[in-house]
N, C-alpha and C positions, 0 to 999 in steps of 0.2 A: 504493500500500500504506500510505502514512503516514496516510491518512485513517482507516484501520481501527484505528490505535493508540488513537484517542479512543474508538472503540467498545469495545475491550478494557478500557480504563480504566473506562468507564461501566458495562460489564458486571460488572467486579470489584466496583465500589462498590454497584451495585444488588443483586448477589447477597449481599453482606455485609449490607446493610440488610434485604433480604427474608428471609434465613435467620435473622437475629437477632431478627426479630419473634417467632419461635417459640422461640428459644434463650434469651432473657432480655433484660431492660431494659438491663443493664450493657453487654452486647455490642452492642446497638443504639446506645447512646450512643458507644461506641468507634468504631463504623462512621461515625457522623456526624463524629467527630473527623478521620477519614481524609479525608472530603470537604472539611472546612475547610482542612486542611493542603495538600491537592491544589490547591485554588483559590488559597490564599495563596502557594504557590510559583509556580504557573503564570501567574497573572494579571499581575504586573508584567513578566514576559517577553513575554506576549502583547501587552501595550500598550506595550512598549519604554519602561518607566519609567526615568527617569534615576537613580533611587534604588531599584533593585530589592530590595536587602536590607532597607532601612528600610520599604519598602512591604510586603514579605512579612511582616515582623515585625508591622507594624500590622494587617494583615488577619488573621493568625493570632491575635493577642491578642484582637481584637474578636470574631472568629468563636468562639473558645473561651469568651469571656465570655458571648456569647449562648447557647451551649449550656448553660453552667453556670446562667445565669439561668433558662432554661426548665426545667432539671432541678430546681431548687430551688423553683420556683413550683408550688404544689399546688392552686391554685384557678383556675377559668376566668377569662380566656382563656389562661392559661399563658404569656403573652408580655408581661407588664406592663412589664418593663425594656427591651423592644426599642426604643421610641422614644428612651429616654435614651441607649442605646448608639449608636443611629444619629446622634443629635445630637453626641455626643462624637467619633464617627468623622469627621463632617463637619468639626468644629473641628480635629481632628488633621490632616486632609488639608490644610487651609489653612495651619496652622502649619508643617507639614513642607515645604511648597512656599515659604513665605516665608523659611525658612532658607536656601534656595538663592539668595536675593537678588532684589531687585525687577526686575532686568534679565534674569532667567533665561528661557531660550527655552521655548516651548510650555507656559507655565504653566497656561493655561486647560485645555488638553487633558489635562495630567497630573493636575490636580485632578479633572476630570470622570471620568477613568479610575479614579482612586483611590476616589472616592465610589461609582462603579458597582461596583467590587470589594467595597467594604464592604457594599453592599446584598446582593450575592450571598452572601457568607460569613454575614451575619446571617440570610439566608433559611434557612440550614441548620437553624437552631434551630426552625423550624416542623415539622421531622420529629420532634423531641423532643416538641413540643406535640401533634403528631398521635398519637403513641403513648401520650401521657398522657391524652388524651380518653377517657372511659369508653366501653366498648362493644367490639365485635369490630374486628379490625385488617385485615380483608380488603381494605379500600380501599387500604392501603399497598402490598400485594402487587399488586393489580390495576394501580395507578398505576405501579409500577415495571416491570411487564411491558409496559405501553403505552409507557413511556419507552424501553425497550430496543428495541422494534419500530421506533419512530420513528427512533432513533439509527442503526439498521442501514440504513434507507432513505436517510437523509441522507449516508451514507458511500458510496453507489453512485457510480460514475464517470460521472454524467450531470449535465446542467445543473440548477440549482436549480428551474427552472420545471417539471421533472418530479419531482424528489426531494421537494420540499416537499408537493405534494398526495399523493404516495405515503406520506409520513410520517404525514400526518393520517389517511388512509384505513386504513393498516395499524395505527396505534395504536388507532383506534376499533374495528376488527375484533377485534384481540387482546384488548382490554379487555372487549368484549361476550362473546366466546367464553369467556374465562377466568372471567367471573362466572357463566356458565351451566354450563359443562362441568367446569372444572378445580377450582373452589372451591365449597364450600358457603357462599356469601357472603351476608352481610347486605346487600350492595350489589346491588340489582336490576339487570337488564340495561339498563333505560333510563338509570339513573344511571351505570352503567359506560360506556355509549356516550358520554355527555357527558364523563365523566372522560377517556376515551381520546382524544376529539377535542381537548380542551383540552391534554392532554399532547402530542399531535402538533403542534398549533399552537405550543406552547412550544418544543419541540425544533427545529422548522423555523425559527422566528423567531430563536432563539439561533444556529443554524447560519448563517443569512443574515447576521446583524449581526456576529457575532464572526468569521465566516469572512472578511469583508471586511477586518477588522483583521489577521487572521492572515497574510494574503498581501499586505499593504500594504508600502510602502517602510519600511525601518528608520529609526528616528531615529539608529541606528548608533553610539551612543557606544562600545560595546564593540568594534564592528568597526573603528572608526577607531583605537582603541588597539592592536589587534592589528597587528603589523608585517609578518607573513609569511602566506603562503597557508594553511599548516597551522594556524596559530592562528586564522585567520578561519574555516576549515572546522570547527574544534573549537567555536568560539562559535556558529556556525550550527546545528550538530547539537544542542548543549545547548539552544538556544533552540527548535528544532523540537520536541524532546521536551516542554519546558515548555509550549509552545503547545498541543500535543495533550492534555496533562494538564489544562490549563484548560478546553479545549473539551469534554473528556469529563466533567469534574467539575461544571462550571457548570449544565448542565441538571438534573443530579441534585439539586444544591442548591436550585434554584428550584422543582423539582417538589414539594417539601414544602409550598410555599404552596398549591398546587392541592389536594393531598390534605387538608391541614388545613382549608381553606375548605369542602371537601365534607363533612367530618366535622362541622364546626360548624354548617353551614347545613342540609344535607339529611339527615343521619343522626341 
């Protein structure tokens, strides 16, 4: 059942984004803020960061800065400040880990995890850029529907060798059907099929890669501090929710890159 928590989280975020496309730009921006905060809280717990609070603060600040920069950029490509923020995030990750001391354990793994988290939160700003691009916004809705279909497939209690192809196939089918039957879309069905397939591959890839991290051995800093069984159970439950939050929010954040690229290149 715990695998379905990530689906519920992803569904809530996708519904917020999809509905706010029609309700207004401000609500859409607030929905992207929820994605950033979800990744910022869950990512350091997923990767067992030795500095979870500092890492959460770093990811939240850079994610929100990316959203603000995309919101204030009124000329294409709407992401002019993204390389600058990515460079500053990389510098922050090195400095934060240097503060731990030169002999700190797992320094390379922690820097790598922090940089990856920064890439994910900054990717959320592509949703803001996607809605800013002139033209119809049906690509956003089609992409979100494909994402959700793929998420549901990866949560099935089967080995990834079955769920990953199912995710790609279902996302492709849902995107194609929605472009033809559900929406009066400017996205033709051939483009919708491509969008759905890429979204399915994205969700399947994230599920395979992050799933391995989610069920790996703990670095266990918090578990070692906990002295009794009840405290350890409490820590494990808190980590489990944070892990599912990150697993649910990360594909939504990265999905904006696909939609934005489609709008800029093909539409």
